[in-house]
C-alpha positions in Angstrom: 89.3 44.2 141.8 91.7 41.6 139.4 93.2 40.2 142.4 92.9 37.0 143.4 94.1 36.3 146.8 94.6 31.8 146.3 94.5 29.6 149.9 96.1 26.8 150.0 95.5 23.4 149.4 94.3 22.2 153.1 96.0 19.1 152.4 99.2 21.0 151.8 98.3 23.1 153.9 97.9 19.9 157.3 100.4 17.5 155.5 102.8 20.8 156.8 101.5 21.5 159.9 101.7 18.0 160.7 106.2 17.6 159.2 108.4 14.4 161.0 109.4 14.5 164.0 113.3 15.8 162.7 111.7 18.6 160.8 110.7 20.5 164.7 113.5 19.7 166.5 115.5 22.1 168.0 118.2 20.6 168.6 121.4 18.6 167.7 120.7 14.8 169.5 123.1 12.7 170.0 123.4 8.6 171.1 122.8 8.4 174.4 122.7 6.4 177.1 121.0 6.1 180.1 119.1 4.7 183.0 115.5 6.0 182.3 112.9 5.9 185.4 109.7 8.2 183.8 106.9 8.9 186.7 103.4 10.3 185.4 102.3 13.7 187.8 98.8 13.1 187.3 98.6 9.2 188.6 102.2 7.9 190.2 102.6 5.4 187.3 106.1 4.6 187.2 108.3 3.6 183.6 111.6 2.5 183.1 113.7 2.8 180.2 117.3 3.7 178.2 117.7 6.6 176.4 118.9 5.9 172.8 119.2 9.7 171.7 119.6 12.8 174.0 119.9 17.2 172.6 119.3 20.1 175.2 115.8 19.7 174.9 115.0 16.0 174.9 115.8 12.4 175.0 114.4 9.7 173.3 113.3 6.7 176.3 113.1 3.3 174.7 110.2 1.7 176.7 107.8 -1.4 176.6 105.0 1.0 178.6 104.4 4.3 177.8 102.8 7.4 179.4 99.8 9.4 176.6 101.3 11.6 174.3 101.0 15.7 176.3 101.7 14.1 179.7 103.9 15.4 182.1 106.0 13.4 184.3 109.5 13.2 186.4 112.3 11.8 184.5 115.2 10.6 186.6 118.2 9.8 184.1 121.7 7.6 185.0 123.9 7.3 183.8 127.8 6.3 185.6 126.9 7.7 188.8 125.7 10.7 187.6 122.0 11.8 188.5 119.9 13.8 186.4 116.0 15.4 187.2 113.6 17.4 184.9 110.0 17.4 184.8 109.5 16.6 181.2 106.3 16.6 178.1 106.0 13.4 176.4 105.7 15.1 172.6 106.1 11.0 170.6 103.8 8.0 171.7 105.7 4.8 169.4 104.0 1.6 171.2 105.6 -1.0 172.0 109.5 0.9 170.9 108.9 4.3 173.8 107.9 8.0 173.8 110.1 10.9 172.6 110.7 14.0 176.4 110.4 16.9 176.0 112.1 19.6 179.1 110.7 21.8 180.3 111.8 21.6 184.0 115.6 21.9 185.1 116.9 22.5 188.1 120.0 24.5 187.8 122.6 21.5 188.9 121.0 19.0 186.4 121.1 21.6 183.5 125.1 21.6 184.4 125.6 18.2 184.5 123.2 17.8 181.3 125.8 20.7 179.3 127.9 18.9 180.2 127.0 15.3 179.3 126.2 17.2 175.9 129.5 19.0 175.4 131.0 15.1 175.7 128.7 14.1 172.8 130.2 17.0 171.2 133.6 16.9 171.6 133.7 12.7 170.5 131.6 13.2 167.4 
């Protein structure tokens, strides 16, 4: 009975769990500008903006308007005549700055286009 089990400090545990955005990213983001249109799946509200970066898992859309965190939307990205469409979830909301977006349903054609964009960004880095 001399074994002592120590519980982590609650504040430390919360700080670890709420790690910054960089701690949660699982793919490299690359600077990337594309016109973005987001349509909220429940309300139909539309937001336009421009991406500042992109990865295989998501992107950041610079916009003065916002959707709430965890909102689901349809995203259309357009760049140099190419168009990508997918379903997304809003993960980060930065008021008057933009939205951190996670891709969750890409059609094979959109997935191929995204992979091509990322591949060209990797080569120019």
